[in-house]
Each structure stands twice: as C-alpha cells, then as structure tokens.
C-alpha positions in Angstrom: 63.4 33.7 -49.7 65.7 36.2 -51.5 68.6 35.2 -49.3 71.0 33.0 -51.1 71.0 29.5 -49.7 67.3 29.5 -48.5 65.3 26.8 -50.4 61.9 27.8 -49.1 60.0 29.1 -46.1 57.3 26.6 -45.0 54.3 28.3 -43.4 52.8 26.8 -40.2 49.4 28.1 -38.9 47.6 31.3 -39.7 44.7 32.0 -42.0 44.9 32.1 -45.8 42.5 34.7 -47.1 40.1 33.8 -49.9 36.9 35.1 -51.6 33.8 33.4 -50.3 30.4 33.3 -52.2 27.4 32.5 -49.9 24.7 31.7 -52.3 21.0 32.1 -51.4 19.1 29.1 -52.5 15.7 30.9 -52.7 17.0 33.6 -55.0 18.6 30.9 -57.3 15.2 29.3 -57.6 13.6 32.7 -58.3 16.0 33.3 -61.2 15.9 29.7 -62.4 19.6 29.2 -61.9 21.7 26.3 -60.7 24.8 26.2 -58.6 27.0 24.7 -61.5 25.9 27.8 -63.6 27.1 30.1 -60.6 30.4 28.2 -60.5 30.9 28.5 -64.2 30.2 32.1 -64.2 32.7 32.8 -61.3 35.3 30.7 -63.2 34.7 32.7 -66.4 34.9 36.0 -64.6 38.3 35.0 -63.1 39.7 33.5 -66.3 41.9 34.7 -69.2 40.6 34.7 -72.7 42.7 34.9 -75.8 41.8 37.0 -78.8 43.2 37.5 -82.3 46.5 38.9 -83.5 46.8 42.6 -84.6 49.7 43.4 -87.0 51.0 46.8 -86.5 54.1 47.7 -88.6 56.6 45.1 -88.3 55.2 43.7 -85.0 52.4 41.4 -84.1 50.4 42.0 -81.0 48.4 39.3 -79.3 45.0 40.5 -77.9 43.7 39.0 -74.7 41.4 39.8 -72.0 42.3 39.2 -68.3 39.5 38.7 -65.9 41.5 38.3 -62.7 39.4 39.4 -59.7 41.0 42.2 -57.7 38.2 43.2 -55.3 34.8 42.0 -54.1 33.0 44.3 -56.5 34.7 42.6 -59.4 33.2 39.3 -58.2 29.8 40.8 -57.4 29.6 42.2 -60.9 30.1 38.8 -62.5 27.3 38.0 -64.9 25.4 34.8 -64.4 22.6 34.9 -67.1 20.4 37.3 -69.0 16.6 37.4 -68.2 14.5 39.6 -70.7 17.5 41.5 -71.8 18.5 42.3 -68.2 21.9 40.7 -66.9 21.7 38.9 -63.6 24.9 39.5 -61.5 26.2 37.5 -58.7 25.3 40.1 -56.1 21.7 39.4 -56.8 21.8 35.7 -55.7 24.7 35.6 -53.3 26.7 37.4 -50.6 30.4 37.9 -51.5 32.8 38.3 -48.7 36.4 37.9 -47.7 37.1 35.1 -45.2 39.6 32.6 -44.1 40.4 29.2 -45.9 39.5 26.2 -43.8 42.8 25.6 -41.9 44.5 22.3 -41.8 46.2 23.0 -38.4 47.1 25.8 -36.0 50.3 27.1 -34.5 50.4 28.3 -30.9 53.1 30.3 -29.1 53.7 29.7 -25.5 50.0 29.0 -24.9 49.1 32.6 -25.6 47.1 32.1 -28.8 47.4 31.3 -32.4 50.3 32.7 -34.4 51.7 32.4 -38.0 55.0 30.5 -38.1 57.6 30.2 -40.8 60.3 27.5 -41.0 63.3 28.4 -43.1 64.5 25.5 -45.2 68.2 25.6 -46.2 69.7 24.2 -49.5 71.4 20.9 -49.1 75.2 21.3 -48.3 74.7 25.0 -47.1 76.4 26.7 -44.2 73.7 26.8 -41.6 75.5 29.1 -39.1 76.3 31.8 -41.7 72.8 31.5 -43.2 71.1 32.0 -39.8 73.1 35.2 -39.3 72.0 36.5 -42.8 68.3 35.6 -41.8 68.6 37.5 -38.5 70.0 40.6 -40.3 67.2 40.4 -42.9 64.5 40.1 -40.2 65.8 43.3 -38.5 65.6 45.1 -41.9 62.0 44.2 -42.6 60.7 44.6 -39.0 60.0 48.4 -39.4 58.0 47.8 -42.6 55.7 45.3 -40.9 52.1 46.5 -40.0 51.5 48.0 -36.6 51.3 45.4 -33.9 53.0 42.6 -36.1 56.3 41.3 -34.9 58.6 38.7 -36.0 59.8 36.5 -33.0 62.4 33.8 -33.2 61.1 30.6 -31.5 64.0 28.3 -32.4 67.3 28.9 -34.0 70.1 26.4 -34.5 72.8 29.0 -34.1 73.2 28.5 -30.2 73.3 24.6 -30.7 76.0 25.0 -33.3 77.9 27.5 -31.0 77.7 25.1 -28.0 78.7 22.1 -30.1 81.7 23.7 -31.6 82.6 25.3 -28.3 82.3 21.9 -26.4 84.4 20.2 -29.1 87.2 22.9 -29.2 87.3 22.8 -25.4 87.7 19.0 -25.6 90.5 19.5 -28.1 92.4 21.8 -25.7 91.9 19.4 -22.8 93.1 16.5 -25.0 96.2 18.5 -26.1 97.1 19.4 -22.5 96.6 15.7 -21.4 98.9 14.6 -24.3 101.4 17.4 -23.2 101.4 16.2 -19.6 101.9 12.6 -20.5 104.7 13.5 -22.9 106.4 15.6 -20.3 106.0 12.7 -17.8 107.5 10.1 -19.9 110.3 12.2 -21.5 111.0 14.0 -18.1 112.3 16.8 -20.1 110.4 20.1 -20.7 112.3 21.2 -23.9 111.8 17.7 -25.4 108.1 17.7 -24.6 108.0 21.2 -26.2 109.1 19.7 -29.5 106.2 17.3 -29.5 103.8 20.0 -28.4 104.8 22.4 -31.2 104.2 19.7 -33.7 100.7 19.1 -32.5 99.1 22.5 -33.3 101.0 22.7 -36.6 99.4 19.4 -37.7 95.9 20.6 -36.6 96.5 23.9 -38.3 97.6 22.2 -41.6 94.4 19.9 -41.3 92.2 23.0 -40.9 93.9 24.7 -43.8 93.3 21.7 -46.0 89.6 21.6 -44.8 89.2 25.2 -45.7 90.8 24.8 -49.2 88.6 21.7 -50.0 85.4 23.3 -48.5 84.9 20.8 -45.8 82.7 22.4 -43.1 83.7 22.7 -39.5 81.1 20.6 -37.8 80.8 18.0 -35.0 82.0 15.2 -37.2 84.8 17.0 -39.0 86.3 18.4 -35.7 85.7 15.0 -34.1 88.1 13.6 -36.8 90.8 15.9 -35.5 90.1 14.9 -31.9 90.4 11.2 -32.8 93.7 11.8 -34.6 95.6 13.8 -31.8 96.9 10.7 -30.1 98.2 9.3 -33.4 99.7 12.7 -34.3 101.8 12.7 -31.2 103.1 9.2 -31.6 105.7 10.0 -34.3 107.3 13.0 -32.6 107.6 11.2 -29.2 109.2 8.2 -30.7 111.6 10.3 -32.8 112.5 12.3 -29.6 113.1 9.3 -27.6 115.3 7.9 -30.3 117.4 11.1 -30.2 117.6 10.8 -26.5 119.3 7.3 -26.9 121.8 8.8 -29.4 122.7 11.6 -27.1 122.8 9.2 -24.1 125.1 6.7 -25.8 127.4 9.4 -27.4 127.9 12.2 -24.9 129.0 15.5 -26.5 127.7 14.7 -30.0 126.5 17.5 -32.2 122.7 17.9 -31.8 122.2 18.3 -35.5 124.1 15.0 -36.1 122.1 13.3 -33.4 118.8 14.6 -34.8 119.8 13.5 -38.3 120.8 10.0 -37.2 117.7 9.6 -35.2 115.5 10.7 -38.0 117.3 8.5 -40.5 116.9 5.5 -38.3 113.1 5.7 -37.4 111.8 8.4 -39.8 110.9 6.1 -42.7 109.1 3.6 -40.5 107.1 6.4 -38.6 106.2 8.1 -41.9 104.9 4.9 -43.5 103.1 3.8 -40.3 101.2 7.1 -40.2 100.5 7.0 -43.9 99.0 3.4 -43.4 96.8 4.8 -40.7 95.6 7.6 -43.0 95.0 5.2 -45.8 93.0 3.0 -43.6 90.1 5.4 -43.5 89.7 5.5 -47.4 86.8 2.9 -47.3 84.7 5.4 -45.4 84.8 7.6 -48.6 83.1 4.8 -50.4 80.0 5.1 -48.2 76.9 6.4 -49.9 73.6 7.9 -48.7 73.2 9.2 -45.2 76.2 7.2 -43.9 78.5 9.0 -46.4 77.1 12.3 -45.5 77.6 11.7 -41.8 81.0 10.1 -41.7 82.9 11.6 -44.7 83.8 14.9 -42.8 85.4 12.9 -40.0 87.3 10.6 -42.4 88.5 13.7 -44.3 89.8 15.5 -41.3 91.3 12.4 -39.7 93.1 11.6 -42.9 94.3 15.3 -43.3 95.5 15.4 -39.7 97.4 12.0 -39.8 98.9 12.9 -43.2 100.1 16.3 -41.9 101.6 14.6 -38.9 103.4 12.1 -41.2 104.9 15.0 -43.2 105.8 17.0 -40.1 107.5 14.1 -38.5 110.2 13.8 -41.2 110.5 17.6 -41.9 109.8 20.0 -39.0 110.3 17.5 -36.0 114.0 16.8 -36.7 114.8 20.5 -37.0 113.0 21.2 -33.8 114.9 18.4 -32.0 118.2 19.8 -33.1 117.2 23.3 -31.9 115.7 22.3 -28.4 117.2 19.0 -27.3 120.7 19.8 -26.1 122.9 19.1 -23.1 123.1 16.1 -20.8 120.4 13.4 -21.2 119.4 11.4 -18.1 119.8 7.7 -18.7 116.5 5.9 -19.5 116.9 3.4 -16.6 117.0 6.4 -14.2 
C-alpha cells in the first residue's frame, strides 16, 4: 500500500485473529454476575479514559489512561466486580484464548487448500503496466522478511494481457502499413513514388505518439486502435499528391521536379488539407461523451484526431519536398 498508485489491497480468505472469551455459566451464577456485566468490564478494560490537565511551566499536559489490551493476561486481569473486598477477575469466570474470527468466505489455490489472497486496487487513471512492475519489485523485496514457510505467489497479473494486447495491435499496425505500401506500389507502379507515401506514414504515426506522450494519453488498445483506423486516411493525401505530380511530369516532360512538385501541391494541397481536417473534426463529438463511454472511446478519438491532423500537416509540408527529391525521370503514362 506504500506504492504510489495503489488505492488499497483487498483481502480474500484467511483468518482474522481475535481475543475470545468463553464464559462458564456456572461460575457466573456462583459469583452472582451477568453476561452484560462481563461485557461491560471487558469494554472498560479495553477503553481509554480521559483525566484532568496538569499545568507544568508554560505547557499543559492532558492526563489519560489507555487500557488497550496487548496480551491474554491483560484481558484475564480485567476486574468484573468486588466481593467482600476481593476483586473478581475475568480468569475466574471464563477462559480467554486467541482464535479466528468467523470467516465470511474462503480462498482456495488450485484445490490444494485454503490460502490468504490480496487483490491490489489501482487508483483511477493510473498506469497499470508500470504499477504491476513496481508491485513485483516490492514483493521480491519483502519476500525474505516473511515468516518461514510463508510465500507470496502471483495467481493473476494483468501484465501478460497488456503485453499481448499491445503486441497484437502493434503487429497489426505493421501488417496494415505493409498492405498499404503494397497497394500504393501496385497503383503507382513506381518504387520511389511509393517510398514517398511510405515515409509520410511513420512520420504521421510518430507525430501522433509524441502528442499522446505530451498530453498524457496512455497507449492502450483503444488509443492504438485509433492509429490503426487512421492509417488508410493518412495515406490518402500523399497518394493523391504523388499521382498529381505524375500527371504534371507526364504532360510536361523534362520539367524541373521542384517546379512540378510545387505545381502539384498548389493544385490539390488545399483541398487535401481541408478534407483531412474535416475528418479530424468529425470525431470531436466523441469528446462530449461522458461516463463509461467517454472513458472508453476518448483515447481512440484523441489518437485518430492526432494522426489525421498530423497527416494533414505533413501532406502540405514534408510530402511535396519528398516528391521533389524522389520522383524524377520518365513517368509511364497512366493509360499504360
């Protein structure tokens, strides 16, 4: 519980130790005592009593008596009554022992018997993956200090689930990027032209991740899913821009690549930029969602908006420069 980010550790199973007083009814009758009198005496022996105030110098000290029970003997010595000047203590009418509290349930581990379990609760909005690693390190530190024969065993951890989820999603992102690359190469029929579109894709994803990091948006299934959704849209503007430059080079053989890139960008750049911005803005209503829906879909909306906005900026800044650098030479006519 000392780890930052842990809200509480909920206990499951196990026994809670308590003091148990087993009263002998015959002895109560012999001493003319009642059960409520025994209860009141135990409560008084374990209570705290305030006294007066003692002034010493310029300070005032409050006097109090603490009757907190620390051992079985403290409880056995609790006074119940006085008979003929002789105090009657709890040990004379009851047996005092340590025992388990009546359990509400049990925890079993792999059918091998009862165990005590602890469920770590995380503060809302925390980083589960980082917190799990901190807990694992802490458990290793406290293991040597545990009593002989006591061992802490992890029965369930979300870390492997988080790892597999992110690994699956990043793998799908790579597969999607390769698919987009092959389709771009197929339609453009020019490796260097396809390379321009491919360079713009990781730059856009990197820009989105940097914005996520700066705004504190966690990398989870929904946020990475927003990038996956945006990949196709991010490739749209570079491909249209490249095809437009192809047309300029095809119609004017021998033209300077920088002039062709500039003309192609001026012709379709504004339309492509605003079309991507409209797509980015279309996700703004998702940010108005509240409750569980807002928590679930806000990361996806954030990352998709970041990715599309980054693609819009790259399409009118970096892509024209890359086109001028890479797209040169003779362009095959579109009808061929």
